[in-house]
C-alpha positions, 0 to 999 in steps of 0.5 A: 740101222734103218732110217725112221720112216713113217711106215704107216697106212696114211703115209703110204696113201699119200705116196700113192696119191703122188703127194709131193710133200710125202715124196720129199719126206721119203727122199729126205729120210732115205737119200743118204742111206741109199747113196751110202749103199749104192756108193759102196756097191759101185765104188764110183761117186758119179755113178752113185749119184746117178743111180741114187736119183734113179732109185727115187724115180723108180720108187715114184713110178712103182709106188702103186706096186708096193703091197706092204708085204715087207717094210717100205725101207726093204722095198726101197733097198731092193730097188737100189740093189737091183739098179746097182746090179744092172749098172754094174753089168753095164759098167763091166761091159764098158770096162769102166769098173777100174775108176774107183773113188773109194779114197773119198768115201770116209769123208762122204759116208763114214763106214760102221766098223765091219764085223770081224774086220776092225783095226784091232782085229788085223794083226800087224807089228807096229802102229804105223796105220791110223784109223783113216788109213785102215778104213781106206784099205777096208773100203778098197777091199770091199770094192774088190769083193765079187758083187754077190758077196759085196752086196750082202756084206754091205747090207749086213755089216754097213747098213746093219740089216737083219738076215731076214731083211737081206733075204727079202731084198736079194730074194735069196734063201736065209741059208745062202745069205748067211753063207755069203756073208760068212765068206765075204767077211773071210775074204775081206779080212784076208784082203785087209791083212794082205794090204796092210802087210804089204805096207809094213 
C-alpha cells in the first residue's frame, strides 16, 4: 500500500516553493518505500542507497514539472523506476551486476508475500525450510528475473500498486502490464520451486 501523503494543493505549493519542511516530510514519508523498490530492482544495498538519494534530488529539481495528472506517489515512483533502469544499464556495462546482497533484504525491508509464490504454494516433500529461507530464495529469484519483468512484479506484488498506477509509472499499456506480471509470476514460481527442489 502506498504511504499516506498530504497530496493536496497546499502541500504541492509548499514543495514547489522549495519549502524545506515540506521536502523533509516528503522524504520521511517515502524514503523507506522508495528504498524498498530500488533495492529490489538493483539487488545491491550500496547502489540502492545512492539511487534512493538521487530520487529525492530529482524530485526536488523537477517538482515544478509535476502537473498533478497522476498521484504524487506515482510520479515519485516513476522517477525511481527510471533511475533504476539507467543504473542497471550502467552496472551491466561495468559487469557489476553479480554482487548481490539479497540475503540482507529480509532484515532491512520485509517482503510482502508475492501473489502465487508463498511458502505453502511451493510443493516440497518435507518441512525443512523455514519462512526466512524461503523468503531468501524468493528474493534471489526476483533478482534473476529480466528487468522488465522484475519491475512490474515488484510494483504489483511487493509495492501493491494497481495496474493503472503501474501503467502510469512505466508508460506501458494496461494489457502489457498484466501480461508481464503474469509471465513474471510464472517465472518466479518456477525459479523458487527449482531452487527449493535442489536443496531437498
